[in-house]
N, C-alpha and C positions, 0 to 999 in steps of 0.2 A: 782553687782561684787567687790569681795574684792579680791585687787593685794595685794599683798605684795614682792614690789620691781621685779628687775629680777628675782627671783626665780619661780617667776609663779603666776598665778591665774587663781580660776576656781569661779562660781557661788556656792551661800550658800545661799541653799532654809530653808525653815523653820526647814526641821529634821536636818542640819547640822551645822546650829545659835548655836547649845550647843557646839558645839566643837570648835568652834570661842572664845565662854564665857569662856569655861575653858580651852583649849591649847593656847590661842591670834589668831589671823588670821594667824601667821605663819604656824602651819601645817595642819589648814584647809584646805589655798590653798596649800600646798604641796601634800597632798592624792590626787592621779588620774593625777597628773602634775610632776612627780618625775624627769624633766631633767632637773635640776637646771642649771642655768645659770652659766658655768665654770670660775675659776677666777684662772686664772695662773698667779702668781703674784712671787715678786723678793726682796729678802732679802740678807741684808751683816748683819755681826755679829759685834759687839759695841769692843772696845777696854775694856780692865781689868779695875774693878773699881779705883778707885785714891785712893793709900795706907792711913790709918785712918780716914779715913770716918766715921763720925756715923752711926750706924746702927737704930735710933730711928725712929720710925715712923711720932712722930710729926716734922720731918724737911719735909716733902712732902710739902706742901702749904708756907714754909717758902723758900724753894729751887727753888719752882716754880713761885715765885711773882717776880715783873717787869719783864723787859725786857728778852724774853728765848734767851741763846745762840745758835749759828746756830746747834749744834748737837742736840737739844730736836724737831728741827723742822720734822714735817710730823708725830709725835707722838699725840697722843689722852689722852687726862686723862679720864680713867673710875673709877667709885666709886662702893667701894667694899658693896654688898648687902646682903652679908651671908657668914658664916665663919664655918666648922667643921673639928672635929681635930679627925679621926677616931682611930687612932693608937697613941703612942709616935713618929713614924716615920714618920708618914703621916696624909694631911690633902685636905681640899680640900677650896673651894672658889668660890661664884659667883660673876659676876660685869655689870655693865649695857653695854649694844650693842651699839657699835655705829650705829645710824640709815641708814648710807652709806654701812655699814662693811660686806662684803660677801664672806662667805666660802665652800668649798666643807667639807663633814663630811670626817671626818680623819686627816684634815688639822691642823698645827701649826703656830703661831705666836709668833713675837718676844715680850715678855712683861718685864718690869719691876718697878724698883722706878730712883727717880732722885738721883743723886750720884756727887753732886758738878757742875764742868762744862762739863761733858758728862755723860748721862744717862746709868746706869747697866741694861743691855737687855740681857735675855737669851731665845732659845726657849721652846715654852711649847706648850703640845699639846691641841687643841681646845677640851672639853671632853662635851660639850653640840652639840645638834645636828642642822644645818643649819637650822630649823625653829625656833628654842627657841628666846624669847626675850632676854635672858641674856647670857652671855658667863661663862663657867663654865670650873676651871681647875682643876688640881690632880696634888698633888707635894708631895714630899719625902721632911725629914727635915732633914739637916744638918748643924750641929752645926757652923761650920766655912766656911760655904758655904759663896762668896760673897752675892748670891741673897738669899738664900732659909733660910740664918740665919736671914734676916729681912723678907722676906715674911712668916713665920708661927706667924707673929706678928699680921699679919693682923686683923684688927676690921675693923666692920660694921660702913662706914660712911669715913674710908679711900678712897685715890686714887692710880690708881697704871698707868704706863703707857703702851701703845701699840704700835706698828706698826700696822697699818692697813693694811699689804699684806701677807695675808697667805696663805702659802706654804705647801708643801710634796708630798711623794710620796705613802704614806698611803691611796688613795681615789681608786674609781671605774674606773676612768679613767686609771690608770695603770694595770689593768687585762685584760685580756679575757676573753670570756664568758667561764661561768662554771655551773654544776648543784649546787657545796656546797661551800659556804665559809667559811674558818677555819682562825681563827684569834687566833693567840700563844701570849701568852703575859705573861711576868712577872715583878712584882711590879708596879711601877706608869706606866709601859709600857702599862695597859690596857686603859689608859686617850684616846687615839685617839678611840679605840674601843667603848668605851661608846659612841661618836657620834655613829659611823658607827653604832650597834644595834637596835640604835633608829631612823634610818633614813630608813623611806616606801621605800626609792631607792633600799635598801640592799635585802629587800625582793620581789622588782618587778625584780631584778636580778639573784637571785638565790633561789633555791627550799628549801635550810636547808641551816643554819649557824649554827657553834660551833666556842665557845669561851672559850679558855683554859685561866686559870688566874694559876699560880706559885708562890707563895712566901714562904719565911723562916718558919713563921708562922701563926697561926691560924686566929688571929686578923685582919691581911695585907689582908685576903678575904674577909673582909667586905662591901667592898665600890666593887666589882664586885656580890656580892650576892643582895647588895642593889639596885644595876642597875635591877637585874631580877626581885626582888620583885618588882620594881616598873613598870617595863612595865607588871607585869603579874595582878597586878594590876588597871592599867589604863582602862580603858575603849575601848578606840582610839586604841592604843599602841599594848595595846593585841589584837585587830582584826584584826590591819595590820600583826603582828609578826603572828600568828595564831599554834603558838606552835611549832615552825619552829628554836626554839633557843635554844641551847640546852650548857651549862655553864658546862665545867670542871672544879674544883680549888683543888688544890695540893699544899700540902706543903714538903719543904727539910730537915726542922731542928725539929721542933715540931709534936710529934707525932699526926698525923689526920687517918679520914676514908679512906682519899687517900694521896698518898705521892708519891715523884720521879718529877723526872723533864721530863718534856712533851719529851725530845729528849728519854728517856729510854722507858717512853711510846709508842710511834711510833715504836721504836725497838724490843719490847716483846708483840707487839700484844693488848695492855690492852687500847690504844688508839682506835683501832679496833673493840674490842668488847663494849666500851662504846658510841662507835659512829656509829654501825651497818654499820663499812667498811673502811678498810685501807684509807690512804693517797694515793689518785691516781692521778698521773699525766693528766689521760684524763678529769676526772669530776670535781676533786677538784682546787678551787683558794686559794690562800694563803696569807695571811697578817702579818710579823714579828715586832715586837717592845719589846723590853726589853736592856739588858745589850750589848757591842760589842760581848761578849763570844756567850752567847743567840743566837745573830744573826746568828754569824757563824757557829755555830753547826747546827742550824735550816736552814741554808741556804743549807746547805752541803748534809742534809738528800732530802732538794727539790731537787737538783740538781742531786743527785745520784736516784731520780725516773725518771729524765729524763725532769725535769720543769726548763724552761728558765725565769731569773729576768726581771722584767718589770720595767717601767717607764711611767710619761708620755708623752714623745715622742714617745716611742715605748713598748706598754704595752706586759706584762708575763703573767705567772704562778704564780708568785710571787713576793713579793715585801717586803721590808724593811725600816724601819726608822733609819734614823743615830744621827739624831739630840736629844741632851741632854742638862740636867738641872745641875749645881751644887750647 
């Protein structure tokens, strides 16, 4: 019997031993036992960074040496395992996962770097699924952003900080039952959905899943297309998904095969044509992640169809996420 902490456990027989070898015990244990332990955490945002602090990554160990200030208590240090720059504006990285960290796919965590007496932390969606051995994050690059200006310089072997209490509303618990799950995202707002579309629980709860990803330029769509290719090329995940995942990638500035904001697609029936049916309050459940303007536009459409917004305490037909990084 292979047990994956509180997430669940199942017997791994000879036929499934290759699954554990390739994907780790996490996914092997999760298949067939998708009712993960629910982790409803608590978080608070830290104060802004101290002006004049260095952005150099080499300060990490120096700043954490000696006795830690009270403001660092409760934080874990995680070693960076990989870094990939997708475009001039976006990058992703993976890091170690604390053995005790439990989260629901779609949640976010407070991560960051040392910054003198107070750590510099921001909310980042966890892009890896809850069964993964490592944690993955997908971020935009902001030249003068207090945190992203430093994170974009991460190298393998560097360390980041995390408050190990993930939270969020882009989770299955916040939605009522439905037949189709529609995930609307723009830019790096695709990050929580990178977790959800690789979670077996998603396909246990919904018959079909539609992920939309809208960016300004074509190359910014690469992350989402890579996710789909990864799933299709993976023996286990592709079997779980079973061809039930549809990705719609559009641009708003650079000419591409599919252009336009998804709100326009919803209004002029392009969405219906691409997904074999219009957005429906009766059968569809919706998650939305992007800029504040994008959230409000999609929320208005959902409410116009008669959908009620959900939360962890009161599930509904659609949910939005309001946590951002700078």
